[in-house]
C-alpha positions in Angstrom: 17.2 14.9 60.4 20.2 13.7 62.2 22.5 14.7 59.6 21.2 18.4 60.2 21.7 18.0 64.0 25.2 16.5 63.6 26.2 19.6 61.4 24.9 22.0 63.8 26.6 20.5 66.8 29.8 20.3 64.9 29.5 23.9 63.7 28.6 25.1 67.4 31.7 23.2 68.8 34.1 24.7 66.4 32.7 28.1 66.5 32.9 28.3 70.3 36.4 26.8 70.3 37.6 29.5 68.0 35.8 32.0 70.2 37.6 30.8 73.1 40.9 30.8 71.3 40.5 34.3 69.9 40.1 35.5 73.4 43.6 34.6 74.5 45.8 37.6 74.1 49.2 36.2 74.9 50.4 35.0 71.7 52.7 32.5 73.6 49.7 30.5 74.9 48.1 30.2 71.3 49.4 26.7 70.6 47.9 23.7 68.9 47.3 21.8 72.2 45.4 24.8 73.5 43.1 24.5 70.5 42.7 20.6 71.0 41.9 21.1 74.7 39.3 23.9 73.9 37.6 21.5 71.3 37.6 18.8 73.9 35.9 21.3 76.4 33.4 22.6 74.0 32.6 19.5 72.0 28.8 19.0 71.7 28.3 15.0 71.6 24.4 15.3 71.1 22.9 15.0 67.5 25.2 12.5 66.0 23.8 9.4 64.5 26.2 7.1 66.0 29.6 7.0 67.9 31.3 6.3 64.4 29.6 9.5 63.0 30.7 11.5 66.1 34.2 10.2 65.7 34.4 11.3 62.0 33.2 14.8 62.8 35.8 15.0 65.8 38.7 14.0 63.6 37.2 16.6 60.9 37.3 19.2 63.7 40.8 18.2 64.7 41.9 18.7 61.2 40.2 22.0 60.6 41.9 23.3 63.8 45.4 22.0 62.9 45.1 23.7 59.4 43.7 26.9 61.0 46.6 26.9 63.7 49.6 26.3 61.3 48.3 29.0 58.8 45.6 31.5 60.5 44.4 33.9 57.9 42.7 36.1 60.5 45.7 37.6 62.1 44.8 40.5 64.1 46.2 43.6 66.1 43.0 43.8 68.2 39.9 41.8 68.5 36.7 44.2 68.7 33.9 41.5 68.7 34.2 37.8 69.3 31.3 35.5 68.9 28.7 38.0 70.3 24.8 38.5 69.5 24.4 42.1 68.3 21.1 44.0 67.9 20.0 47.2 66.1 16.4 48.4 66.8 14.6 50.5 64.1 11.1 51.9 64.0 9.7 48.8 62.4 11.9 45.8 63.3 14.9 44.7 65.1 18.1 43.4 63.3 20.0 40.9 65.1 23.0 38.6 64.4 25.8 36.3 66.1 29.2 37.7 64.7 32.1 35.4 65.0 34.7 37.9 64.9 35.2 41.6 64.1 38.9 42.5 64.4 41.6 45.2 63.4 44.1 43.9 61.0 47.7 44.6 60.9 46.9 47.1 57.9 44.4 48.9 60.3 41.5 47.7 58.2 38.4 46.7 60.6 37.1 43.3 59.0 34.0 41.3 59.9 34.7 37.7 59.5 32.3 34.8 59.4 33.8 31.4 60.0 32.4 28.5 57.7 32.9 24.8 58.8 31.3 23.7 55.6 32.1 24.6 51.9 28.8 25.3 50.6 27.8 29.1 50.7 24.3 30.1 49.7 23.3 33.6 48.3 21.8 34.1 51.9 25.5 34.4 53.1 25.9 37.6 51.3 22.9 39.1 53.1 24.3 37.7 56.3 27.5 39.6 55.8 25.7 42.9 55.0 23.5 42.4 58.1 26.8 42.0 60.0 28.3 45.2 58.6 25.2 47.1 59.7 25.2 45.6 63.2 29.1 46.3 63.6 28.5 50.0 62.6 25.6 50.3 64.9 27.2 48.7 67.9 30.8 49.9 67.6 30.2 53.3 65.9 32.7 52.6 63.2 32.2 51.1 59.5 34.2 48.0 58.9 36.1 48.1 55.7 36.0 44.7 54.9 33.6 41.6 55.6 34.9 38.0 54.6 33.9 34.4 54.8 36.6 32.1 56.3 36.2 28.8 54.8 38.0 26.4 57.4 37.8 23.2 55.6 39.9 24.9 52.8 41.6 27.3 55.2 40.7 30.2 52.7 39.3 33.4 53.3 37.0 35.0 50.6 36.4 38.8 50.8 32.9 39.6 49.8 32.9 43.3 50.6 35.8 45.8 50.8 35.3 49.6 51.3 37.8 52.0 50.5 
């Protein structure tokens, strides 16, 4: 049970840090020390089995953010959604999801991006991205042309959906 809690605390800490960082519009302020400061501000200490386990996750988080900063794969022209809960009501149910980032890339493609702090992706992730595409279109009024999973540990983006 503690292991699950530690992964959730860690994931939330990283997601909130990246959300804060992605809201910085002046590229001159997007420095590594800012990422570290934001991680410190957003760090969730609850859920770790011991101070040693927490320190291991902290160091892992610093490593993820260092790699991300030195080679970010989500360069944007304009952020459209950052870490927001979106809803779409239908006659029979309500769709909802918390999106990490929707942005316009330099090639003018609108992309939905889901950050992953672990390396394991279940088939549910494909459904998650489809849901995010529906929610984005319903809330922004535009259809994203791409949806990707951004695996932070490997610093790689894996495009799951591409529309032309």
